C-alpha positions as CSV (number, residue, x, y, z in Angstrom):
1,M,0.2,0.2,-0.2
2,D,1.4,3.4,-0.8
3,R,0.9,6.0,2.2
4,S,3.4,8.4,0.8
5,G,0.2,10.7,0.7
6,D,-0.5,10.6,4.2
7,I,3.0,10.6,5.1
8,R,3.9,14.1,2.8
9,E,0.7,16.2,4.5
10,A,1.5,14.2,7.9
11,A,4.8,16.0,7.4
12,L,3.3,19.3,6.5
13,E,1.4,19.3,9.8
14,L,4.5,18.8,11.3
15,F,6.7,21.2,9.6
16,T,4.3,23.8,9.9
17,G,3.8,23.5,13.6
18,K,7.1,22.7,15.3
19,G,9.6,23.2,11.8
20,F,11.8,21.4,9.6
21,E,14.3,20.9,11.6
22,A,12.8,20.1,15.0
23,T,10.4,17.1,13.3
24,T,11.9,14.0,13.2
25,M,11.4,10.7,11.4
26,A,10.2,9.6,14.3
27,D,7.6,12.3,14.5
28,I,6.3,11.8,11.2
29,G,5.7,8.1,11.9
30,A,4.0,8.4,15.1
31,A,1.4,11.0,13.1
32,V,0.9,8.2,10.1
33,G,1.1,5.2,12.9
34,M,4.2,3.5,11.4
35,R,7.2,3.6,12.8
36,G,10.8,5.9,11.7
37,P,12.4,3.1,10.2
38,S,9.2,1.8,8.0
39,L,9.4,5.3,6.2
40,Y,12.0,4.6,4.5
41,K,10.2,2.2,2.2
42,H,8.6,4.7,1.1
43,V,10.4,8.1,1.6
44,D,14.0,8.2,1.2
45,S,14.6,11.2,3.9
46,K,12.8,14.2,5.8
47,Q,14.9,16.3,2.9
48,D,13.3,14.7,0.5
49,L,10.1,15.2,2.0
50,L,10.4,19.1,2.1
51,A,11.7,19.3,-1.4
52,G,9.1,17.4,-2.6
53,I,6.9,19.0,-0.7
54,M,7.9,22.6,-2.1
55,V,8.5,21.6,-5.6
56,A,5.5,20.5,-6.0
57,T,4.1,23.9,-4.1
58,M,5.7,25.4,-7.0
59,K,4.8,23.6,-10.0
60,E,0.9,23.7,-8.8
61,L,1.7,27.5,-8.8
62,L,2.6,28.3,-12.2
63,A,0.5,25.9,-13.8
64,G,-2.3,27.6,-12.0
65,H,-0.6,31.1,-13.6
66,D,-0.4,29.5,-17.0
67,N,-4.2,28.7,-17.0
68,A,-5.4,32.0,-15.6
69,V,-3.8,34.0,-17.9
70,A,-5.2,31.8,-20.9
71,G,-7.7,32.9,-23.4
72,T,-7.1,36.9,-22.8
73,T,-4.4,39.6,-24.0
74,D,-5.8,42.1,-22.3
75,P,-2.8,42.7,-19.3
76,V,-5.8,44.3,-17.3
77,E,-8.0,41.0,-17.1
78,R,-4.6,38.7,-17.4
79,L,-3.4,40.5,-14.2
80,R,-6.7,39.7,-12.6
81,R,-6.9,36.2,-13.5
82,A,-3.1,35.7,-12.5
83,T,-4.1,37.7,-9.2
84,E,-7.4,35.5,-8.5
85,A,-5.3,32.1,-9.6
86,H,-2.4,33.6,-7.2
87,V,-5.0,34.3,-3.7
88,R,-6.8,31.3,-4.6
89,Y,-4.0,29.0,-4.1
90,H,-2.4,30.7,-0.9
91,A,-6.2,30.7,0.5
92,R,-6.6,26.6,0.1
93,H,-3.6,25.4,0.6
94,R,-1.8,27.8,3.4
95,L,0.5,25.1,5.3
96,E,2.5,25.0,1.5
97,A,2.5,28.8,1.9
98,F,3.7,28.8,5.3
99,V,6.0,26.3,4.8
100,G,7.7,26.6,1.4
101,N,8.6,30.3,2.7
102,R,9.8,29.5,6.2
103,E,11.5,26.2,5.6
104,I,13.8,28.0,2.4
105,R,16.7,28.0,4.9
106,S,16.3,24.2,5.6
107,L,16.5,22.9,2.0
108,V,20.0,21.5,1.1
109,E,21.9,21.3,-2.5
110,P,20.6,20.7,-5.3
111,H,17.7,21.3,-3.9
112,R,17.5,24.6,-2.8
113,T,18.4,25.9,-6.2
114,E,15.7,23.7,-8.1
115,V,13.6,25.4,-5.9
116,L,15.1,28.9,-5.9
117,K,14.6,29.0,-9.9
118,L,11.1,27.8,-9.7
119,R,10.3,30.6,-7.2
120,A,12.4,33.0,-9.4
121,K,9.9,31.9,-12.7
122,Y,7.1,32.7,-10.9
123,E,8.0,36.1,-9.4
124,N,9.2,36.5,-13.2
125,R,4.9,35.5,-14.7
126,F,4.2,38.6,-12.6
127,R,6.9,41.1,-13.5
128,E,6.2,40.0,-17.4
129,L,2.3,40.9,-16.4
130,V,3.0,43.9,-15.0
131,R,5.9,44.8,-17.6
132,A,3.4,44.1,-20.9
133,G,0.5,46.4,-18.9
134,V,3.4,49.7,-18.6
135,D,4.0,48.8,-21.8
136,A,0.2,49.2,-22.9
137,G,-0.2,52.3,-21.5
138,V,-2.5,50.7,-18.9
139,F,-0.2,50.3,-16.1
140,T,1.5,53.2,-14.3
141,V,4.5,52.0,-11.6
142,G,7.6,53.1,-10.5
143,S,9.2,49.8,-10.3
144,V,8.2,46.8,-12.0
145,R,9.9,44.9,-10.1
146,L,8.5,46.2,-6.1
147,A,4.8,46.3,-8.2
148,S,4.8,42.2,-9.3
149,Y,6.9,41.7,-5.4
150,A,3.7,43.6,-3.9
151,I,1.4,41.8,-6.0
152,L,2.7,38.2,-4.7
153,D,3.1,39.6,-1.3
154,L,-1.0,40.2,-1.3
155,G,-1.3,36.4,-1.6
156,M,1.2,35.0,0.9
157,G,-0.3,37.0,3.7
158,V,-3.5,35.6,3.0
159,S,-2.5,32.5,3.7
160,A,-1.3,33.6,7.6
161,W,-4.8,34.9,7.9
162,Y,-7.6,33.8,5.8
163,R,-9.7,31.1,7.3
164,E,-12.4,28.6,5.4
165,H,-15.1,29.8,7.9
166,G,-13.8,33.2,8.9
167,E,-16.0,36.6,8.4
168,H,-14.9,36.8,4.6
169,T,-15.8,34.1,2.3
170,E,-13.2,33.0,-0.6
171,D,-14.6,34.3,-3.4
172,T,-15.0,37.7,-1.9
173,V,-11.1,37.9,-0.6
174,V,-10.2,36.4,-4.0
175,W,-12.3,39.5,-5.8
176,Q,-10.6,41.9,-3.5
177,Y,-7.2,41.1,-3.8
178,S,-7.1,41.3,-7.2
179,E,-8.7,44.3,-7.0
180,F,-6.2,46.1,-5.0
181,A,-3.6,44.8,-7.2
182,L,-5.2,46.4,-10.4
183,R,-5.0,49.7,-8.0
184,L,-1.7,48.8,-6.7
185,V,-0.3,49.1,-10.8
186,G,-2.4,52.0,-11.4
187,A,-5.1,50.4,-13.7
188,H,-6.6,52.1,-16.1
189,P,-8.2,50.7,-18.8
């Protein structure tokens, strides 16, 4: 029986709660009802678990971004859709976002370089969207790079406070944050 999904989820929760360094393979094993040494039949190492979580997160973000902007060339609509996908992902995947931001320091090579390349690729997608809007004359920003970082921070911040049964629905947060992003770049369609 493949228990890799259960192991990944247990590791994700433990990395979020205790931190990567403080989590042991025995902790992960206990969380899924198996002895620490038995985990090695399913995963190579705690480091590989962390890298797997972070790489999968970045690949999901990249795919979500690409799907969101497909089908339109309008810079305003592309930024709106990309921001919505970004915020929605962070609302739904709070633990992955937390671990992805906090535990980058715990990655060792070659995992660290792989994750950093994926992150740079994702950041660049937003920079390209903002640059396209500036070039089209519909966005006005002092710095394309800073504007793209601010938009990325909008979504990452949602993962810290958003709760499914909180004051605002996911759709409300997603819509409002996409409006914030467009205001941030001075969108004037």
